[in-house]
Each structure stands twice: as structure tokens, then as C-alpha cells.
N, C-alpha and C positions, 0 to 999 in steps of 0.2 A: 315475967312480963313487966314487973315493977322496975327491974333493973334496965330493961330496954327503954322504957318510958323516961326514966331518970336520965339515961344516957342521951336521949333525944332532946329533952327539955332543959337539962342543966349543962351537960358537958359540951354539946354542940354549940349553944350560944356563947359559952365561955371561949371555945376555940375560935369561933367566928370573930369575937371581939378582939382576941389576941392577934389574929391575922390582920384585922383592920388597924390595930394599934401599930403593928410592925410596918404596915404599908405607909401609914401616916408619918411615922418617925424616921424611917430609913430610906425613903425614896424622895428625891428632890421634888418639890411641889406635891408631896405625898397627900396632904390634906385635901387639896383641890382635886387631885386625880382620884382619890378614894371616893369623895362625894360624887364626882361625875360618873365614876364606875358604878356606884350603887344606883344612882338615878337612871343611868343609861341601861343597865341590865333590867331594871324594873319596867322602863318604858318599852324597850325592845321585846322583852319577855311578854308583856301584856299584849303587844301587837301580834306576836307569833302565836300565842295561846288563842287569841281571838280567831286568827286565820285558820289554825288547825282545828279549833273547836267547831267552826262553821263547816269545814270539810267533813269532820266526823259526824256532825248532825245530818248533813246531806247523805253521807254513806249509810247512816242508820236508816233513814227513810227509804233509800234505794233498796236496801236489803229487805226491809219489811214489805215493800211493794212487790218484791219478787218471792215473798213467802219464805225467806231464809231466816234462820235464827242469827241475830246480830251479836253473838257473844263477844267476839273479838272487838267489834266496834264499840260496844258498851264499855269494855275494859279500857280501850284506847281513850274513850271520853273521860273516864275516871282518872286515868294517868295524866292526861292533858290538863285536867283541872288541878291535880296535884302539882304538876310542873308549874302552873301559873302561881299557885300559892308559894312554892319554893322560890320562884323568880322574884316575886314581890317582897319576900322576906329579905331584909338587908344582910349581906354576907356573901363571901366568895364560895364557900362550900355548898351552901344551899343553891346559889346561882348555878354552879357546875352541875349539881344533881338535877335541877330544873331543866337546864339546857339538854342534858342527856336524855331526859324523859320526852323531849320534843322530837327526838329521832325515832322513827318506827322500829328499826332493829333493836334499839335498847328497850323500847316498850315491850317488844315480843320477848326479850330476855327476862324482863321483870314479870311478865305474865306467866312465862314458863316456870320461873322459880316459885312464884306464888302458887301456881297449880301443883307443883311438886310438893311444896310445904303443906298445902291443904290435903292432898292425898295421903301424905305421911301421917298427918294429924288424924285423919279419918281412920286410917288403918290402926293406929295406936289406940284410939278410943274404942274401936270395935273389938280389939283384942282384950282390952281391959274390961269391957262390958260383957263379953262372952264368958259364961261360967266354964270352969275347967271340966274336961271330960271325966266322968266317973267310971269306975270299973264295975259298977253294979249292973247286973243284967236283970231285966224285968221280963218275965215270960208270961204271956197272957194266954 
């Protein structure tokens, strides 16, 4: 877990800065275009997240009014929030990840993968916590 967090908080920002450096130095008018790209994705991302967040909120209320369990809607809301955080964070990789999370098919893929990992973790912990079967027979 430590390695994953260090990858996310150390390696990803370094890679983002390197890509921004390359854009600023090797593209004509790179500095201006890079700044505009960062600001543009932040603003457009915030607007898209707001729009999809409101739709998710309305869907949540609709499902609750019909007595349905809104599991997928809640997960969609969390992933839309994560997309907003990624889009506001400066950098091209995080922007790409945030944009992908705004599309419902990619959110379903993330939900499916997360559910798979959770089930696998649950089964592994259950197997570790279950004592091994003994060959001892107790006759009462």
C-alpha cells in the first residue's frame, strides 16, 4: 500500500511536471498554450462535474423515491467527485484520468474493477481467518 501511495504522490506529480516542461519548451508558444490548457481543463472540468453531479443527485432522489437501492448512483457520484479533483489538479495525466471518469462506461469499468478487487480481498481475508480443518474427530 505504501508503494502505491508513493507512486501516486511522488512519481505522478514528477511525471506531470516533466510533461508540462516538455510542452513548454518544445511546442511553439508552448508556455502560453500550456497555461491555457491547464486553465481550460480546470474550468471545463468544473462545469462538466457540476452538470453530471446535479444529474447524479437527481437520479439518487429518483431511485430513493421509487424504493430502489441507489448503489450505482452513489458510486457514480463518488467517481464524479474524484473526476472533479483530478480535473482541477494541474497536469495532463490527471486531466485525462478525470475526463475518462466523466464518461459513464468508464465509470462502470472502474466500479466493476473495484468490486472485483473488494471481493478478492474479502475472500483472501476470509481464507486467512478461517482455521485449518483438523483431522480430530470428536464423538459425543
